[in-house]
C-alpha positions in Angstrom: -20.2 20.3 -17.1 -17.8 19.5 -14.2 -19.3 18.8 -10.8 -17.7 18.4 -7.4 -19.3 16.7 -4.4 -19.0 18.4 -1.1 -19.2 17.0 2.4 -23.0 17.1 2.3 -23.0 15.2 -1.0 -24.7 18.1 -2.9 -23.6 18.6 -6.5 -22.0 22.0 -7.3 -22.1 22.8 -11.0 -19.3 24.6 -12.9 -20.8 26.5 -15.8 -19.5 30.0 -16.9 -17.3 30.3 -13.8 -16.4 28.2 -10.9 -18.1 28.9 -7.6 -15.5 27.8 -5.1 -15.7 29.8 -1.9 -18.1 27.3 -0.2 -16.5 24.2 -1.7 -15.0 21.9 0.9 -12.8 19.0 0.1 -13.7 15.6 1.5 -11.4 14.8 4.4 -11.8 11.8 6.7 -10.4 12.6 10.1 -10.9 9.7 12.5 -10.5 10.0 16.3 -7.8 8.1 18.2 -10.1 5.2 18.9 -10.4 4.5 15.2 -6.7 4.8 14.4 -4.6 2.0 13.0 -0.9 1.7 13.7 1.3 0.2 11.0 5.1 -0.2 10.4 6.5 0.9 7.0 9.2 2.9 5.3 7.0 5.7 4.2 4.1 8.0 5.2 1.5 10.0 3.3 -0.9 12.9 4.1 -3.9 13.1 1.9 -7.1 14.8 0.9 -9.8 13.5 -1.5 -12.2 15.2 -3.9 -15.1 13.5 -5.7 -15.3 14.7 -9.3 -17.4 14.1 -12.5 -16.3 15.5 -15.8 -17.8 15.2 -19.3 -14.5 15.5 -21.2 -10.8 15.4 -20.5 -10.1 18.0 -17.9 -6.7 19.3 -16.8 -5.7 19.8 -13.2 -2.6 21.0 -11.4 -1.3 20.5 -7.8 1.4 22.8 -6.4 3.1 22.6 -3.0 6.2 23.7 -1.2 8.6 21.2 0.3 12.1 20.8 1.7 13.9 17.6 2.9 16.8 17.1 5.3 17.7 13.5 4.5 19.6 11.0 6.6 19.5 8.2 4.0 20.8 8.6 0.4 17.7 6.9 -1.0 15.3 8.9 1.2 12.9 11.3 -0.6 9.9 13.6 -0.3 7.2 14.1 -2.9 3.8 15.5 -3.8 1.5 12.9 -5.2 -1.8 12.6 -7.1 -4.0 9.7 -8.0 -7.2 9.6 -10.0 -9.5 6.7 -9.2 -11.8 5.9 -12.1 -15.2 4.2 -12.2 -15.1 0.7 -10.8 -12.0 1.4 -8.8 -9.7 1.4 -11.8 -6.5 3.5 -11.6 -6.5 6.6 -13.8 -3.7 9.3 -13.7 -1.0 8.7 -11.1 2.2 10.6 -10.3 4.3 10.3 -7.1 7.3 12.1 -8.4 9.3 8.9 -8.5 11.3 10.2 -11.4 12.0 13.6 -9.8 12.1 13.1 -6.0 12.5 16.0 -3.6 15.9 15.9 -1.9 16.7 19.6 -1.6 17.0 21.1 2.0 15.5 24.4 1.1 12.0 25.6 0.4 11.0 25.2 -3.2 7.7 24.9 -5.1 6.9 21.7 -6.9 4.1 20.9 -9.4 2.2 17.9 -10.7 0.0 18.3 -13.7 -2.5 15.7 -14.9 -5.8 15.0 -16.6 -9.2 13.8 -15.4 -11.1 11.6 -17.9 -14.8 10.9 -18.2 -14.3 7.8 -16.1 -12.8 9.8 -13.2 -14.6 9.6 -9.9 -12.0 10.7 -7.2 -9.0 13.0 -7.2 -6.6 12.1 -4.4 -3.6 14.2 -3.6 -1.1 15.0 -0.8 2.4 14.7 0.4 4.6 11.7 1.1 8.1 10.9 2.4 10.2 7.8 2.4 13.1 6.9 4.7 14.9 8.6 7.6 15.0 12.4 7.6 13.1 15.5 8.4 10.5 16.6 5.8 8.5 19.9 5.7 5.5 20.7 3.5 3.6 23.9 3.1 1.1 26.0 0.9 -0.7 23.4 -1.2 -2.7 24.7 -4.1 -5.1 22.8 -6.4 -6.4 24.0 -9.8 -9.0 22.3 -12.1 -9.8 23.4 -15.6 -13.2 25.1 -16.0 -15.5 25.3 -19.1 -13.5 28.2 -20.5 -10.3 26.2 -20.4 -8.9 28.1 -17.5 -7.2 26.4 -14.5 -9.3 27.7 -11.6 -8.4 27.4 -7.9 -10.1 24.9 -5.7 -10.1 25.6 -1.9 -8.0 23.1 0.1 -8.8 23.0 3.8 -5.8 23.7 6.0 -3.7 24.0 2.9 -0.9 25.8 4.7 -1.1 23.7 7.9 -1.7 26.8 10.0 -4.2 24.8 12.1 -2.4 23.2 15.0 -1.3 19.6 14.9 -2.1 17.6 18.0 -1.2 14.0 18.8 0.1 13.5 15.3 -3.3 14.4 13.7 -3.3 16.9 10.9 -6.6 18.8 10.8 -8.6 18.3 7.6 -6.0 15.8 6.2 -6.0 12.0 6.3 -3.0 9.8 7.0 -2.4 7.2 4.3 -3.3 7.0 0.7 -7.0 5.9 1.1 -10.1 7.0 2.8 -11.0 5.7 6.2 -9.3 5.3 9.5 -6.3 7.3 10.7 -3.2 5.3 9.8 -0.4 6.0 12.3 3.1 4.9 11.0 5.3 3.9 13.9 8.5 5.2 12.2 7.3 8.8 11.7 6.5 11.7 14.1 4.1 14.4 12.9 4.1 17.9 14.2 4.0 21.6 13.2 7.1 23.6 12.4 7.8 27.3 12.7 10.0 27.0 9.5 7.4 27.9 6.9 7.5 28.7 3.2 4.5 31.0 3.7 2.6 32.0 6.8 3.7 30.9 10.3 3.6 27.1 10.3 4.3 24.1 8.1 3.8 20.4 8.3 6.8 18.5 9.8 7.3 14.8 9.3 10.3 13.0 10.9 11.3 9.5 10.0 13.7 7.5 12.2 14.8 3.9 12.8 13.9 2.9 9.2 15.8 0.1 7.4 15.4 0.8 3.7 15.1 -2.3 1.6 17.7 -2.9 -1.1 16.5 -4.6 -4.4 19.2 -6.9 -5.9 19.3 -10.2 -7.7 22.0 -12.7 -7.1 25.4 -12.4 -5.5 24.1 -14.2 -2.4 26.7 -15.3 0.0 26.9 -19.1 0.4 24.9 -19.8 -2.7 25.9 -20.7 -6.3 25.1 -18.1 -9.0 21.8 -19.5 -10.3 20.5 -20.6 -6.9 21.5 -17.2 -5.4 19.4 -15.5 -8.1 16.5 -17.7 -7.4 16.6 -17.1 -3.7 16.8 -13.3 -4.3 13.6 -13.5 -6.5 11.8 -15.7 -4.0 12.6 -13.3 -1.2 11.6 -10.3 -3.2 8.2 -11.6 -3.9 7.7 -12.9 -0.3 8.6 -9.4 1.0 5.9 -7.9 -1.3 3.3 -10.3 0.1 4.4 -9.5 3.6 4.4 -5.8 3.0 0.8 -5.9 1.8 -0.6 -8.1 4.6 1.5 -7.4 7.7 -0.8 -4.6 8.9 -4.1 -6.4 8.1 -6.6 -7.0 10.8 -8.2 -10.4 11.4 -11.4 -9.0 9.8 -9.5 -8.2 6.6 -7.7 -11.5 6.5 -11.0 -13.4 7.0 -13.0 -11.4 4.5 -14.7 -13.4 1.7 -15.2 -11.5 -1.5 -17.8 -14.0 -2.7 -18.7 -17.6 -2.0 -16.0 -18.9 -4.3 -13.2 -16.6 -3.3 -10.4 -17.4 -0.9 -9.7 -15.6 2.3 -6.4 -13.7 2.3 -5.2 -15.6 5.4 -5.8 -18.9 3.5 -3.9 -17.6 0.5 -0.8 -16.9 2.7 -1.1 -20.5 4.0 -1.4 -21.7 0.4 1.8 -20.0 -0.5 3.6 -21.8 2.4 2.0 -25.1 1.5 3.0 -25.0 -2.1 6.5 -24.1 -1.2 6.6 -27.0 1.3 5.4 -29.4 -1.3 8.2 -28.4 -3.7 10.7 -28.8 -0.8 9.9 -32.5 -0.4 9.5 -32.9 -4.2 12.9 -31.5 -5.2 15.0 -32.2 -2.1 13.7 -35.7 -1.4 12.1 -36.8 -4.7 8.7 -37.5 -3.3 5.2 -36.1 -2.6 3.6 -35.4 0.8 3.3 -38.3 3.2 0.2 -38.9 5.3 1.4 -36.7 8.2 2.2 -33.8 5.8 -1.1 -34.2 4.0 -2.8 -33.7 7.3 -0.9 -30.4 7.9 -0.8 -29.0 4.4 -3.3 -30.5 2.0 -6.3 -28.2 2.8 -4.1 -25.1 2.3 -2.5 -26.6 -0.8 -5.9 -27.3 -2.4 -7.7 -24.2 -1.1 -11.5 -24.3 -1.7 -14.2 -24.9 0.9 -11.9 -26.8 3.3 -9.5 -23.9 3.5 -12.2 -21.3 3.8 -13.6 -23.1 6.8 -10.2 -23.8 8.4 -8.2 -20.7 8.0 -10.0 -17.9 9.8 -9.8 -16.2 13.2 -6.0 -15.8 13.2 -3.9 -12.7 13.4 -1.5 -12.1 10.5 1.5 -13.2 12.5 0.1 -16.7 12.7 0.3 -17.0 9.0 3.6 -15.2 8.6 5.4 -17.3 11.2 4.5 -20.4 9.2 5.5 -18.8 5.9 8.8 -17.7 7.4 9.6 -21.1 8.8 9.0 -22.7 5.5 11.1 -20.1 3.7 14.0 -20.5 6.1 14.1 -24.2 5.3 14.0 -23.5 1.6 17.0 -21.2 1.7 19.0 -23.5 3.9 18.4 -26.5 1.6 19.0 -24.6 -1.6 22.3 -23.3 -0.3 23.4 -27.0 0.2 23.0 -27.5 -3.6 24.7 -26.1 -6.7 23.8 -25.0 -10.2 24.4 -28.5 -11.5 21.7 -29.9 -9.2 19.4 -27.0 -10.3 19.5 -28.4 -13.9 18.8 -32.0 -12.9 15.5 -33.5 -14.1 13.0 -34.9 -11.7 12.4 -38.4 -13.3 8.8 -38.6 -12.1 7.7 -35.4 -13.9 10.3 -34.6 -16.6 10.9 -31.1 -15.2 14.1 -29.7 -13.8 14.7 -28.6 -10.2 15.3 -25.1 -11.6 11.9 -25.1 -13.3 10.2 -26.3 -10.0 11.6 -23.3 -8.1 10.8 -21.0 -10.9 7.2 -22.2 -10.5 7.3 -21.5 -6.8 8.5 -18.0 -7.6 5.9 -17.2 -10.2 3.2 -18.8 -8.0 3.9 -16.2 -5.4 3.5 -13.5 -8.0 0.2 -14.9 -9.1 -1.3 -15.0 -5.7 0.2 -11.6 -4.7 -2.0 -10.2 -7.5 -5.0 -12.1 -6.1 -4.3 -10.7 -2.6 -4.0 -7.1 -4.0 -7.3 -7.6 -5.9 -9.1 -8.9 -2.8 -7.6 -6.2 -0.5 -9.0 -3.4 -2.6 -12.5 -4.8 -2.3 -12.7 -5.3 1.5 -15.6 -3.2 2.8 -15.0 -1.1 5.9 -15.6 -3.0 9.1 -18.8 -2.1 10.8 -18.2 -1.0 14.3 -21.0 -2.0 16.6 -21.9 0.3 19.5 -23.5 -1.5 22.4 -25.8 0.8 24.4 -25.1 1.1 28.1 -27.9 -0.5 30.3 -30.4 2.0 31.6 -29.8 2.8 35.2 -32.7 3.3 37.7 
């Protein structure tokens, strides 16, 4: 048996045939007061369907799209993601191997499988980079007990309902449930250019600087040092990308009594890098003044949990950026021969020290991603107005 859950959290059985006319997909449309503004290179429009299956069950998403691109690397896509029990990732496809770059209406398809662990089917449209992107006529099909892919009703599937103030009726912005996520770089509206019907969804991206992923060939740096700086910067950008739009509530959240706050983890990355600056560039450890500034962040634990809270994300990123700027400036003063020199106090090379700083970032990025997924929604308190006589 396959069951869906509708907006009233009532289970709807699928037996001999699928009863779909009254099925409503879960959509989370928040008002402007609950919106969150972020800055990023991409935008997504989404809907979510709670599912329970007893065996592997096929599904298919179909949608029309066209893309008038400004950047060579820009793209549009349909996407689907299955969240399994415990928040684990199931099936995922964002058309990364077959991006939409054609400036004419065409139908695109994603086919996947729900397993017994599946809990939520997420789907929608996304676009990346500067350009004008149109989407229309989404269709979702899920296999029934007879092995037939049967249609599931998608609210506002053709975007005929008017879009006002950048809000798409029955669709959420972003790739997760919750508040409206407004992306500064994209404008959302309706278009009269439609694949079917009278309207389509129009997304326009402008003013976006797309990142370029390269290793080495860094001006002013020797080959090995240039490669290391590239890797350090790539991982730092991933940390920044994940945390830059976090609220103070999210940065301060404690997963459990032994966990670290995300804000403290950013400080820890800066502190560890600062330590290896003095260790490799000056051949020493922290002095008394530096211990006062950095030691709690370096050691984490209770002291860091108590100390690093109540700050906006830019507080941490400014410190991290200042440390990194010094790292790059000092590394560029040195060459590959220095990189291979051994630190006599520890019998490790300078190269290995900075490799450790690089992989240390990767380790704590994973921790940040783990913690970020488990932050509960912030409870918004409503204070009643005083009773007037």
